[in-house]
N, C-alpha and C positions, 0 to 999 in steps of 0.2 A: 849731463850724465856725471861730468867730472869738473872741478874748478882747481885750478891750481894757483899758489900763490906765487907772487914775483919772485922769491928766493927758492922756490922748489922748480920752478919752471928754469931759473939759470942753473942751479945744480945739475938738472936731466939734461940741459944742452951741453954744460960742460962734460958730463959723463960721455955722451955720445960723440962730441966731438974729439975727445982722446979715446975712443973706442970705435973707430969705424967700421970693425968688423961685425959689431952688434946690431942686431936687428931693431929697429925703433918701433918695438910694440911691448908694452907692459900690461901684463896682468892684474887685477885687484883680485884680491882673495882674501877668505879669514883662515889664518894658521891658528890650528889648535892652542890653546893657552892653559895657563895654571887655574887656580881658583879663579881669576877673573873671567874665564872663558876665553872663546876664540878672539884673536886680534886680527883687525884689518892689516893686510900686508900688500907688500907689491913683489912683481918678479918679471924678468924677460919672459916672455911667451908670446906666442902667434895666436891671434884670434881664431876662435873655432866656430863651424857653422852654429849659427843659434845665439851666439854671443852679443850681447849689447856692446857698440862700440864707438867711440869718439875720436876725432883727430884733433890733436892741439898742437901747436907748435911743431908739426910734423911728427908728432909721435902718437901712435895708435894705442889707446887704451882700451882695452876689453875687460869685461867681466860676464860670468855666466848669466843668459836672461833671467833666472828664477832668483838668482842672488840680488840682482839690481831692483827686481821687483819687489825684494823684502826689505833690501836696506835703501833704497832710492839713490839719490845724489850723493857723489862723493867728493870731499874736499880734501887736498894734500897740500901740507905746508913743509918747511924745513926749520928744525930746531936745532939746538946745539947738539942732541943725541940722535940726529937724522931725520928722516921725513917721519912726519905726523899724518896719519890718515883717519878722518873721520867722516862718519856717515849720516845722511840726513834722518835714517832711523836706527835705533840701536839694534844691532844683530842679537836676536833672543834664542841660545840655544836651549831648547826644552829641558835637557839633561843635565844642564847647569845649576848647581844650587848654590857655588859660592862657598866660603870658607870664614870662619872666625876671624880671620889674622886681618882679611880685608874688609869686613864689614858686612859680610855676607851677602846673600842673594845676585851676587854677580854685578847688579844694577850700579851698584857703588864704587865698583872698580873702574877707573879712567885712566 
């Protein structure tokens, strides 16, 4: 379900080591976006019944099952601007048409 780069894994381990009160559970979801459409995101959240889950490095990652079925496997990396989350298949929002400033169609926005 999920793959973490070495740098993402180290960053998450450092976060949880310095926040022992935080639950070790991360939800992957799509947050509403601008002209490029929804963006893959992560937040601390408990798994819910029916979620797709996987435990990596002692951290439970969860995602709504229907979302997982739609986008497939998730990869998390860490860059200079924070976490970068990519999915096996693009999230296609039927209502998203894009805009002229980013090339339109939403598919050219990455």
